[in-house]
C-alpha positions in Angstrom: 145.1 6.0 -183.0 148.5 6.2 -181.7 149.9 3.7 -179.4 152.7 4.5 -177.1 155.5 1.9 -177.4 158.7 2.0 -175.5 161.1 3.7 -177.8 164.2 1.5 -177.2 164.7 -2.2 -177.2 166.3 -2.1 -173.7 163.2 -0.5 -172.3 161.0 -3.1 -173.9 163.1 -5.9 -172.6 163.0 -4.5 -169.1 159.2 -4.2 -169.2 158.9 -7.8 -170.4 161.2 -9.1 -167.6 159.2 -7.3 -165.0 155.8 -8.6 -166.2 157.1 -12.2 -166.7 158.6 -12.3 -163.2 155.3 -11.2 -161.8 153.4 -13.7 -163.9 155.8 -16.6 -163.3 155.9 -15.8 -159.5 152.1 -15.7 -159.3 151.7 -18.9 -161.4 154.3 -20.8 -159.2 152.8 -19.6 -156.0 149.3 -20.7 -157.0 150.7 -24.1 -158.3 152.5 -24.8 -155.0 149.5 -23.8 -153.0 147.2 -26.0 -155.1 149.6 -29.0 -155.0 150.4 -28.4 -151.3 146.8 -28.5 -150.1 146.2 -32.2 -150.8 149.6 -33.0 -149.3 148.6 -31.2 -146.1 145.4 -33.1 -145.9 147.2 -36.4 -146.6 149.7 -35.5 -143.9 146.9 -35.0 -141.4 145.3 -38.3 -142.4 148.7 -40.1 -142.0 149.1 -38.6 -138.6 145.6 -39.7 -137.6 146.3 -43.2 -138.8 149.6 -43.3 -136.9 147.8 -42.2 -133.7 145.1 -44.9 -134.2 147.8 -47.6 -134.8 149.7 -46.5 -131.7 146.5 -46.7 -129.6 145.6 -50.1 -131.0 149.2 -51.4 -130.4 149.0 -50.2 -126.7 145.6 -51.9 -126.3 147.1 -55.2 -127.7 150.0 -55.0 -125.3 147.7 -54.5 -122.3 145.5 -57.5 -123.2 147.4 -60.8 -123.2 146.9 -63.2 -126.0 146.0 -66.1 -123.7 144.0 -65.5 -120.6 145.3 -66.8 -117.3 144.5 -70.5 -116.9 145.7 -74.0 -117.6 145.8 -75.3 -121.1 146.4 -78.7 -122.8 147.2 -79.0 -126.5 148.1 -82.1 -128.6 149.2 -82.8 -132.1 146.3 -85.2 -132.1 142.9 -83.9 -131.0 142.5 -87.1 -128.9 144.4 -87.3 -125.6 147.1 -90.0 -125.0 147.6 -90.8 -128.7 150.9 -92.7 -129.0 153.4 -91.0 -131.3 151.8 -87.5 -130.8 153.3 -84.7 -128.8 151.4 -82.8 -126.2 151.9 -79.6 -124.3 150.3 -78.7 -120.9 150.9 -75.3 -119.4 149.6 -72.6 -117.1 149.5 -68.9 -118.0 149.6 -66.3 -115.2 150.2 -62.6 -116.0 151.8 -63.5 -119.3 154.2 -65.9 -117.6 154.1 -69.5 -118.8 155.2 -72.7 -117.0 154.5 -76.2 -118.4 155.7 -79.5 -120.0 156.1 -81.0 -123.4 155.6 -84.8 -123.5 154.7 -87.9 -125.5 152.5 -90.6 -123.9 154.4 -93.3 -122.2 157.7 -91.3 -122.4 159.5 -88.7 -120.4 158.6 -85.0 -120.3 160.5 -81.7 -120.5 159.6 -78.7 -118.4 159.6 -75.1 -119.7 159.0 -71.6 -118.6 158.6 -68.4 -120.6 156.2 -65.7 -121.6 153.3 -64.9 -123.8 154.4 -62.5 -126.5 152.5 -60.9 -129.4 152.4 -63.8 -131.7 154.1 -66.6 -129.8 155.0 -68.3 -126.6 158.7 -67.6 -126.1 159.9 -70.6 -124.0 163.1 -72.0 -122.4 162.8 -75.8 -122.4 164.9 -77.8 -119.9 166.0 -81.2 -121.2 164.9 -83.7 -118.6 168.1 -85.8 -118.9 170.9 -83.3 -119.5 169.3 -80.4 -117.6 170.3 -78.1 -120.4 168.2 -75.1 -121.4 167.0 -74.6 -125.0 165.1 -71.6 -126.3 162.0 -72.5 -128.2 158.9 -70.7 -129.5 155.4 -71.8 -130.3 153.4 -69.7 -132.7 150.0 -68.5 -131.6 147.1 -69.1 -134.0 144.6 -66.3 -133.9 142.2 -68.0 -136.2 141.0 -70.3 -133.4 139.3 -69.8 -130.1 139.9 -72.3 -127.2 138.8 -72.7 -123.7 141.3 -73.2 -120.8 140.8 -76.0 -118.3 139.4 -73.4 -116.0 136.6 -72.7 -118.5 137.9 -69.2 -119.6 137.9 -68.5 -123.3 141.1 -67.5 -124.9 141.3 -65.7 -128.3 144.0 -67.9 -129.8 145.3 -71.5 -130.0 148.7 -72.9 -130.8 149.7 -73.4 -134.4 149.9 -77.1 -135.3 148.1 -78.2 -132.1 144.6 -79.0 -131.1 143.0 -77.8 -127.9 142.0 -80.5 -125.5 139.4 -79.6 -122.9 140.2 -81.9 -120.0 143.5 -82.5 -118.2 144.2 -86.1 -117.1 145.7 -86.8 -113.7 149.0 -87.4 -115.5 148.8 -83.9 -117.2 148.2 -82.3 -113.8 151.1 -84.2 -112.2 153.6 -83.1 -114.9 152.4 -79.5 -114.7 152.8 -79.6 -110.8 156.3 -81.0 -111.1 157.3 -78.2 -113.6 155.8 -75.5 -111.5 157.7 -76.8 -108.4 160.9 -76.9 -110.5 160.5 -73.3 -111.5 159.0 -71.9 -108.3 162.3 -70.4 -107.0 162.8 -68.6 -110.3 159.4 -67.0 -110.6 
């Protein structure tokens, strides 16, 4: 049997170049297609997760962390404990007005807003009448009830919820609400 081989080296080299380009091109094309398929699927999953995260974020923003109502919290779970700080406030449409106090002492009024993970407040010093920014972290691991009986999904970090407001708590809250009324 006679085989027909290219007679010159240059013809052989040309034939090898042609076939190797075709093989390499085919191999690379298949490799990119094979590697690219999982990446396309991952990209679709990432896009889906981003859409879900965006939807969840907008739902969180539309639902305030604390329901409208009046709240009382204390560093002590018992009301009127000397040496413990207390905070009484009302939430209305994510706006907050209230007072910080210690029993048998003065109180400082504040106003602010409910944000994602905190109460962002401006506290007015009762003596100097200066304003100081302050924030209280919300604690999502607890559930509390407002004085109006509504359930709120969070508490205040470092404070205990107290169910009933005293006459003194109500009086301080009313004074602060009156102080901030023109600004609301």
